[in-house]
C-alpha positions, 0 to 999 in steps of 0.5 A: 497540385504541383506547388504543394508538391514542391513546397510539400517536397522542399519541407522534405529537404530540410527536414533530411538536412536538419536531421542530419546534423548531430548538434541540437543547438545547430540543427534548431537554428538551421531549421530557423533559417531555413524557414524565413528564407523559403524558395519561392512558392505560388502560395504564401498559404501554403509554403506557411502550412508547410513550414509549421508542419515541419518546424512541428516535427523536426522540433518533435524528432529533435527533442526525442532525439536530445533526450535519446542522446544524453547519458543515463545520469541526465535523465529527469526521472518521472514525479513518483505518484502520491503514496495512497496511489503509488504501487512499488515495482518490486519482483523476485530475483531468486527463490527457494526453500531456504529463503526469498530475494528480492530486487529492493534488496529484500531477503526473506528466511524460509526455513521455519514456513510452515501452512495453515488454513488457506486463505478464504474471506467474504467481501462485503459492500462498504456502504450497502453491506452485501456480502460480495465474492469470494477473495483467497487473494491478501486485501491488505496487512496489520503490523503488530508488535511481538510484547515478547521479552526483550534484552538491551540492544547492545554489542556485550547482548547480541547472544541474549538478543538472539535466543530470544528472538529464536524463541519468539519465532519458534512460538509464532510458528507453533502458534501461527501468528503471523506471516512475518516476523521482524527481528531486532537486527533486521532479519525477516521469516515468513512463518505462515505462507500468505496463501494461509491464513494465520492467527493475528488478529482476532477480532477484528475491522477495516475498511476501504472505498469500496470494502468492509472486512471483517476479521482479519485474519483471512483478509489481512498479512499479519506481519510482526515486530520482536518488540515490545511498547514502551514509552517514550522509548525507540519502539524498533531499531533502525534495521528492522526499519529499513527490513519493514520498508523493503518487507512492505513495498514488496506485499504491495507490489505483490498484491497490488494492496492499496496503501490506505490498507496498511494500517495497525492492529490498534486501529483494527480490534474491537471487542464484540462484548462491549462494542469498544475498539482497543481490544488490541493496543499495539502500534496506537501510537509510533508507528513509522508510517512515512518513514515505511513509504506509507501516508500518515493511516493514522489520521483514516476515520476509523471504519468501526467508528462510523459504520460498526457504531463502537465505542473506545474508552479511557484506558485506549486514548491513554496508549494512543498517540494524539495522531491516531485520536485525529482518526478517531474524532473524524470517525465520531463526527461522521456518526454525528453527521450521519445521525443529525441527517436522520435527525436521531441522537449520537448515541441512539444511532450507534445502535443502530449501527452495532445491530447492524455489526451484528447482522454483518457478522451473522451474514457471514458466519452464516454464507461460511458455514453453508458454504462448508457444508455444501463442500463436505457434502460434495 
């Protein structure tokens, strides 16, 4: 016992001496010298164990001290996780009736803010179709273009641009059409408060890895760019692009939104009467996913196809880009594979899926009606 105590006492002395050396190189040289020339010891095994332990502790502490002594500019940031999993850290700096200001530089104008129907929707399990819990927090973002009047984005047109932008904001407010509008100067205006639904998505379908969403007015935030889809022309300005990036960061941070639920209107819009997707086709091509910090969600297999058997026509293909079409092809492949597994043709299987859509929609509507009647009776 005395031998072990002496060994550990010497190790402690080495540790204290090493800590007193501010230069990490000198500290390491001392450790090597001290452990290479130990004092007489009763047991070689106990001394080796002691030295190994001391060297491990001191090297760990030395590394920590070196990192702490480095100036902030020399620190190496941890790698940013891949976009599908990374949720930005954004927090409010100032919030009042006139505007909100956030830590990433986002400013939201609140002067036209208005209420609508409270946000409330029923989650649906993607694989089973079973109705899940009621929810009042947004699940994602749908990006739109306003398809409103445009003027050349030039200095001489600034008064016309401002007038058109103001008219658009008033129209959106009157129709409670979107939660946010990004005008051509990059100004972000809150219209419908996020706690309420907005009339932005209509008949629509989306799904993430766990849940299925029908009629995204209630479940998703609507963000509209003052823009019009035009071939071979820049759809939005650089100012709008910067504003969209910081707005998306804020919404994802505030509601913990997965990147796969940040999609464009052309991906989610459906027409139940003819069982085709693309009733609205804004942002069918050209959306700057990467530039605003998102993966290329165009390539996600379209849920309305492989879950509900929706199809698309040549007109839809004509206005969509090659990236979005990859998502359509991937969804079609899922339909073919599932049909093969069941030993039926793709057309027959699509009809089965289309009936599933009608059943799911009916179940949600019936549940909503029942809950509304119960609320009124109470």
